[in-house]
VEXVEX-766003 format. One record per residue (C-alpha): residue in one letter; y, x, z. Coordinates in steps of 0.02 Angstrom, whole numbers, plus 50000, padded with zeros to 5 digits. Layout:
N
aYXZ;...
END
This chain:
487
m500005000050000;p501715007349953;t502745012650104;v504625012150120;w505305025050243;l506935022550336;d507915036850413;d508805026550545;h508135014650677;a509535001950662;s510545004750503;f510734987950419;g511574996350270;e510095007850238;w508834993750253;r509894982250143;d509984995050002;k508094997450002;a507774978750014;r508914975149865;q507984988049761;l506294980749810;l506894963149771;l507564968449602;a505924977149561;g504944961449609;y503924968349754;p503264953749860;p503394955950049;d501504957450076;t501404972349957;i502624983550053;h502424993150216;w503994998050311;l504105013050427;g505555019150532;p505975036950586;g504605045850681;a503235034150621;t501635040450538;a500905033150378;g499105027050387;l497665032850279;l497835018250158;e499715020650133;d500375031449992;g501915037250089;g503115028149974;r503925044049910;q503515040349727;l503865021649738;y504955016449591;l506545008049654;p507785003749515;p509665004749540;v510424989049613;g511824978649538;a513014967349632;t511924951949601;a510294958949666;a510174945349800;t511184931449878;v510954924850055;p511834912250169;p513154920150284;g512114916350438;y510714927750380;i511844943150380;d512384940350561;l510604937650620;a509954952550520;e511294964450583;a510774960350761;a508884959150735;i508764975950647;c509244983950814;h507684976450896;a506304988150955;d504944978150866;g504214989050728;e503934973550620;r505794969350609;f506044977650438;a504594967950361;l505174951650440;l506924953750371;y506264957350196;r505064942550203;l506494930850248;l507604938650115;w506234935349985;r505994917350044;l507874913750046;q507944916949859;e506904901249836;d507494891049985;r509334893050028;g509174880950173;l507754890450257;l508804895950407;g509084877650451;a507204875250474;r507194879250660;s505314876150670;d504914889750542;p503984904150632;d504944917750538;v506634909750575;q506174907450758;r505624925450773;l507214931850690;e508314921550807;r507334927550960;m507544945650905;a509414943550875;a509624934951044;a508674948851133;v509774961951053;r511364952651103;r510734951151283;d510344969651287;a512074973551219;h512864962551353;k511884971651489;m512444988451422;k514264982951431;a513994976651609;f512924990551683;v513555006951610;r514385017351747;f515335033051695;k515295048351808;s516545062451811;v516075079251731;v517145094951725;d516805105151568;p516895124551560;t518735123551510;g519155113951669;r519465097351579;e518805081351657;r517615071351551;f516485056551588;a514645053351555;a513445038951583;w511565036651573;f510825020451505;e509085014951452;p509245000651326;e507744990351277;h508284990551094;h509215001750971;i510944995351019;l511955011351047;e512865011150879;r513154992350897;v513944993551070;a514825010551066;p516405003650980;f516634991951129;f516765006851247;a517915015851125;r519105001051134;r518924998851322;f519075017351370;t520155024051229;g521055036851334;m519485044851407;n518345058051334;w516605051551370;a514775051751322;i513395038851342;v511655046551347;t510095036451308;p508295042351282;s508435040951092;r510275043851050;t511895050151126;v513655044851078;f515225055151108;w517045048951107;d518435061851093;g519875049551098;s519885046250910;d518105046750839;l516345041950888;t515015055150856;y513145052550875;g511825065250922;p510045066850988;g509505057751145;g509415065651316;q508775062551490;r509445056451656;s509715074051721;d511025076751584;v512205065651683;p512845070351858;a511905061851998;d513475057752098;d515365059252097;a516915052852183;l516865036452088;e515235031652174;d516105027452339;t517415017452245;w516095006552163;r515165003952327;t516754999452422;y517274987052287;f515554978852278;s515444977152467;s517154969052473;i516744955752342;f514974951852402;n514964933852465;p513414929052568;a513834910552558;r513584911352369;l512054922352372;k510694917352248;v509434931352240;q508584925452081;a510244923251990;m510784940552048;k509174948251984;s509404940051814;e511214945751798;m510864962851874;p509024966351832;v508104977851951;r507754990351811;y509614994451805;w509874996051993;r509525014651994;n510975017551873;l512225007651977;p512985015352133;e513354998252207;a511534992552185;r510995003452331;l511924991552445;i511044975752384;p509504976052500;t510614978752653;l511844965352599;i510434952952568;e509654956552738;s511304953252826;a511734937952721;s510964925052840;r511874932352989;k513534932252896;v513294914252840;r512984908853021;e514524918153076;m515564909752941;i514944892552998;h515234895453184;h516974902853163;p518254889353122;a519544892452989;t521144900553049;e522874901152978;p523224917452886;p524374929452978;v526194929852927;r525974947252855;h524574941052741;q525634926352685;r527044938352638;q525804949252542;v525134934352445;r526914928752407;r527404946152347;q525874947052235;a526274930052161;e528074935352132;a527524951652050;t526334942151936;a527694929751889;e528904943951853;a527634952951743;e527264936951646;s529104933451623;e529254949951528;i528044944451392;t529154943651239;s527914944451094;l526194938851039;a525554956751052;a526204958251230;a525364941851278;r523724947751201;a523794963551308;a524374954751467;i523024941451467;q521684954251511;g522484955051684;c522564936151705;r522044929851877;r522684911951862;c520944904551892;p519254911551951;l518464911951778;f519004930051750;e517784935951883;f516214933251778;a516804933551598;t516684949851499;q518484948451443;a519854936151402;v519764930051222;f521494928051149;g521924919150988;e521784927050816;g522804924750659;p524484928750579;k526074926050678;s526724915750531;a525214903950528;e525624886250475;v524164878650571;m523504882550745;f521734876750784;v521374875050971;g519574874351031;e518874872451207;q518414889951269;p517514905751210;g515624904751199;d514344918151237;q514604927751075;e516494926051082;d516494932651260;l515564948251204;a516534950851042;g518264946951112;k518654935850962;p518734916850947;f517534906350842;v516274919950792;g514714911350860;p513684896850787;a515114884350802;g516274897050720;k515114898250570;v515114879350551;f517014879750565;d517194893450433;a516034884350312;a517004867950332;l518674876850305;e518034885150148;k517354868850080;s519034860450114;g520004874250027;i520854880650186;d521044899450199;r520674904050380;r521794919150357;r523274907150346;t522804899150513;y522894904150695;v521304900450794;t521254900250984;n520564890751135;a521294880251274;v520394891151403;k520284909851373;h518814915051483;f516984909951457;k516394897751591;f514504898051609;v513044896651728;p511614909551717;r509894902751676;g508644917051671;k509264928851536;r510384915751457;r512174910551496;l512374891851477;h514084884751433;q514994874251564;k516454862751526;p518114868751600;n518864857651733;g520634850951741;g521254864951853;e520614878451737;i521364869651586;a523044868051673;a523024886351731;c522694892751555;r524004881751473;f525264895651512;w524434906651380;l524234892751252;d526074888451270;l526514906751237;e525454906651080;r526324890951018;e528024898351061;f527724914550965;v526744907550816;k527764891650796;p526484882350687;k527044866650600;l525364858650642;v524254860850795;v522474854150785;a521484849750942;l519634853050916;g518834842251050;a519354833251209;t519744848951311;a521014854651182;v521764837151179;q521994837551368;s522794854751360;l524004850451220;l524494832851276;g524394835751463;r523244820851484;a521454815951447;a521124805551290;t519634801751180;i519494809251007;s519114791950934;s520784785250996;l521774799450914;r520764804450762;g521584802150593;k523284798650673;p524454813550658;l525764813250796;e527384822350823;l527504831950988;d529094833751089;d529534850351007;g529324843050832;t527614850850800;l526364839550715;f524774836050814;l523064830850749;a521434828450845;t519674830150779;i517954835050843;h517434852350898;p516264860450769;s514954863050905;y514724844150908;l513954844950734;l512674857550797;r512094845550932;i511704831150812;r509844831750774;e509724816350663;r510074821350483;e511014805850426;g512104805850580;r512524824150558;m512974821650375;r514094806850421;e515024817150552;e515174831850433;r516014820650304;a517204813950438;f517634831650493;e517944836850313;a519084821550292;d520104827650441;l520214844850363;a520794837050200;v522274829350294;i522644846550368;r522584854250194;e523794840850132;i525004844550275;m524904863250237;d525314859550055;g526804848850106;g526114832750035;y525914823050198;r527234814650305;v527064806250474;a527594788150463;
END
């Protein structure tokens, strides 16, 4: 059986080029054997070195957009069969463009599970990497971290750390690969071992002190903690050494909290809280541009959601956008990527915009609430609807976006966005198809959130709602083109 060799564990570009050539040459999936770096060809395999692969033109293959996103994640999976699975689905998609919608198909299910596992692993890497200080021979301070991912995610996640720790020179060492950041470029090299990273440094005490101070025994859920901070990562985290002691003392602390009645905070504490509030208000009053708001929101403490989210997800789009779409809140993928509407609902949204002739690049897309609200369930993070207090707290940021972008039309995608924009709760059915004029002269239109379409299982019902959503988008397109007037 002909063998196709790949030089990289997780290069989607390398796999894609080979797959296009195979597809163009007409090789069915069951006639090809794929091997990654370090693998050994079997006795019945010819090594693939003489396999004829013709040059590829631009039209070698076409696939739905969703396949690319899934494939780019799944190719980072540790399963050695991932290359063959991706090619088999690529082959099948040439005959059945709607294959990815067949959620019961074994190949589709396996691809989605692989992609989900890679995204979870990437999330854990972002959460559990701890840099330690290293002084190089020239006396310069650098930082290094050791991490053991389950999958080949280093190249996928490294840009996140480059954005987060731009001003540091650092390295992340894993068993298979190492990445270096010099302040401007990422460089990859061979893997290493735990001993390549210092065992301890001054930052260890800082992490332990911080973790001890935020540990709340009244909210202790051991199983939830283990899922969010798996035991296999404890040895890499300085604060994890405190967990057994903190758990043992949790019952005693809970009893003490119950038996001690609440007391009024001392005057000094009240003054401190007031000064902090005044400082926050002063800092927020100095936000004079969209870029400044985007930077400032990462320090937002207006509601508790910041404690568990990866990052605040600000809006995206040109400052001169004519239309502002407002959703509910970031989802799991948006929370990790730091961009709005990039998950499943975002793909539905993009497809509907394209079908309606609306260029997303002319629109500004954001959410009523900027941090992901969720509850952990095993290895998954399940979406939770924001409450009225969280919506009201985050309206400060949405008002800034409206002030700086000044769209002529703002579109509420779902009931949460309606509540944020109108200051009151209202049903979509009572507002849909009825453009209104807000107090500042901005046009307002309400429609469903794209995620609603994903939850409709019955085919006819889903098609009916899709047509209604596209009709709403047609009105938006007409307003953008200047052909619609509010009566």
